[in-house]
N, C-alpha and C positions, 0 to 999 in steps of 0.2 A: 513763750506760746507752744512751742512745739512741742516742749517737754512735758507740759502739762497735758496733750492732744495724745502724747505716748502712755502717760499713766491712767488715761481715760480707757485708753485701748488695751493696755495691760488689765486694769482691774474689770473689764468687760469679758474679758478673757478669762480671767481666773473666775469670775461667777458662772461663767458658761462651765468650766471645769468643772465646780463646786457642783453644779445641778448633775450635772454629767456621773460624778463619781456617786452622790446619792442616787440617782435613778441605776446604776451598777448593783450599789448596794441592798437597795430595796428587790432589783431582781434577783440577786444572788440570794438574798433571803427566803424570796417566795419559793425559788427552786429547791431550796435544802428544805422548807417545809414540807413541800408537797413529794419530794423523794422521802422523806422520811415519814409520812404521815401511815404510821404501820397499822395493821387489827389490835385488838386488845390479844395479850398472850395469857393463855389458859393451858396449862401443861396436865390435861386429862385427854381420856380418850375421846375424840372427836375435837379437839381442841387445836391450838395452834402454840407451837415455840419459836421465839426468836433468840438465835445462838451468835453473838457478834464473834466476828472471826478478823483476827489482826495480821493481815497479809498485804503485801506490796501491792500485787497483781489480784484483780478478781480472780479467786479460786473456784472451781468445780465440786459440788456439794452432793451426796448421795446419801438415802436413808431407804435403806432394805432394797439398795440397787434400783430405785426411783430417785430421777433426778430434782435437785432441790433450787427453789427460786433464791437466786443472790441479789441484795438490794446494797448500793451505796457506793465509796468512792475509793482511792489510795488509803490502805491500813482502817481503813473504817467502814469494813464490809459486815453485811448481816444476812444472815441463812432464814428465810420463813419456811417453817416446817409444818407439814399438816400431820396430825396423829390420828392413825385408823381408829375407828370404833371400836375392833375388837381385839387392839394390842394389848399386849401382859402389860402387866402394872410394874414399877420397877427401873431400873437404869438402861437407857438405851445410848447409841452412839451415832453420830454422822460422821461420815468418810470424807474428811475434806482434801480433795488436792489442790497444790500450787507447786508451778513450774515443775513437775513432775513427780513430786515427793507429798506422800499421803501423810494424814495424820487423824487420830479419831476425838472428837469433841463429845462430852459428855453429857445427859442429861436425862432428867426422873420425869415418870407418868405418875399421877397420882390418879388416887380411885374417885369416881361420880358415877352415885347411883341414879341410872333413869328410869323414870317410872313407866309401868306398864299402860298399854292402851289396846281395849277389846272392841273389834270393828266389825260389823255385819255387813257382807256383802253380796248383792242380790243377786249376781251373776256367779253361779257357783264355778264356771270355768275359769275366773279370774283368781280363784281359789285352789283349785284340782285343773289346771289344764289336760286336755286331752292329747291324743300322740299330735293331731295336727298343730294343734295351738303349741306345742314342745317344738315342732321344728320350725315352726315361726319366730318362735323365742329364741331359740339357738341362734339364729341368722342376725336377730335384732343384737342380741348381747355383744354378737362382733364389733357392729357399727356403734354400739354406745360405748364399749370398751376402748374402741382407736379414738372417740372425741372426748373420752375424760383422759387419755393418756397423751392429748395434743401438747407440743411445746414451740411457741412462737418467741424467738428471742427478740425481746427489748429492752430499753434501760427505763423507763417512767411507766413501770407497771401501776394503775391505780389499786390501792389497797384500803380504800373506803368507797362505799357505794349508799349509793340511796335507796329507798325501798321500791321495789318493783311494780306496785299496785295497791291501790288504796283497800283496806279493810284489817278487821283484827287478826292477829295471829290465832287460828285454829287449833292444830298440833304444832307440838315443839321439835326440834332436834332431838334424835336419839331415843325417842321412845321405844321400850320393846313391844314390840306389835304383836297382835292375834287376832287373825280372819276368821271371823268364825268359828272360835275357839281354838284356831289351828297355830302354834308361832311359826314368825316369819323375820325375816331379817330387818334390825332397828330400822327406826325413822331416818330416812337420810337427809334430809332435808326440812325444809320450815314450811308450814303450810298458811297460806293467807285466804281465810274465807271473803268471798265476793260474788257479786250475782255475774251470772254469764252476760259477756258483752264488756264487762269491765277492763280498760285496758290498762297492757300491760308495757311497761317502758325499761327501757336498758338503765342499768345501776350505775354502769359506768361504760367508756368506750372499751369497743372490743370488735373482734371479728365473728360472724357466722360461719360456722366449720360444719352444723350441723343441723337440718331437720329433718322430721319426720313423724309417722303417726304409728306407735308401737304397742302393741300388747298391754301392757302392764302402765308406762306413763302417757299413752293417750299422743295428742300432736304435742311434739317436742321440739324446743330451738336448745341449742348449745351455743354461747359465746365465750370466746378465745378472749382473755385479757392479759395473755403474755406471760411467758414464763411459769408457765402449769398451772395458771391461774384462770379455772374454768367457772363459768355458771350455767347451770341448765334450769327449763321452764318448761313445766308438766301440764298436762290436761287441760291442753289448751282448745277453744272454740277456732278461732282462727289464727293464721298466722300470716304476718305482715310484711315479711322480709324472705331474703333467699341467701343460700349456701354460697359463701363469698363477699355477700354485704359486707361493708364498715360500716358501725352505727357508733354515735356519740351520745353521750349519758341525756336520758330524757326520751330518748328515739323511740318511737312507738315499734313494739315489736309483734303485737298481735293482742288478744284479748281472752280473757279468763273464760274457761268450760267445764266441762265434767268429761272429758275425753279417758277412754282408759279406765284402769282400776280406780274409783272413787265412790264416796258414799253421798257425794254432792258438789255442787260447782267450789270451785276452788283453785288456786296457783301454788303447787308445788314448787319450792324455790331451793335445789341446792347448790353450793360454792364448794368446789375439787381443787384442792392445792395437791401438789405432787400426785397425783392421781389417787386421791384418797377425798371421799368427803368429812367436810367439819363446820361447825358451828356456824349458819351463815350472821347471826347477830353478831359476832367477833370483828364484821368487816363492816358495819352498818355504821355511818354518822350517827351520831347522838343531837346534834343541833337542828 
């Protein structure tokens, strides 16, 4: 009887251990999937490239002196690189530093023809600002540049986003823009057409690093998602959060509006990686 009791206890113990091992395995698989849920790769101006790096320790990576996101674990690192819209086509290199030793990793950038877009803006000062406007714009550019260059060191960076507002896409990323027939910078984000007051939600967890009412962008929010991944929300009507707030996915940020340089109510959504704007659709969940 004693032996039988011991066998039963051992069997129960092994069952519990088996269950624990299964749970541990599932947790490991879940974490692995989360950590490696990368954006879509596209080696064009405004795209993203993913460069595998086989080093023992986490390396530091730079692209034209801009720090680059690195995701992974021992001997299985990946540099997630944002490609500027105005980059030259052809071969480019990453500078990789590991244990004080530098190396270059090469990749190619190929052409993409972005369409032209002609817009008519009623407020002429939003096309040709006066001297007073230019002083304001100069001050605002410093704040915006600081937000875009933000770096927060974390491991689990959310690399897949949900759509931040309901509505159809009205202007795609990268369009070569003309305001009142005058050429301007390419469109650095994705426009979502929606009525005023439509909720804007956080597409992923992040920290609010800047809010403001800017000359061109109107009421704007910047979210820092970690390791140089920033999202920007422009032309808002209401801002519901404050600088320093932490938000989770689906949290309310504010509402769609028509502030700043616009032709109608919409959300301008930008994704910034290593201080360069990239195609937001590369980060969007497809399910």
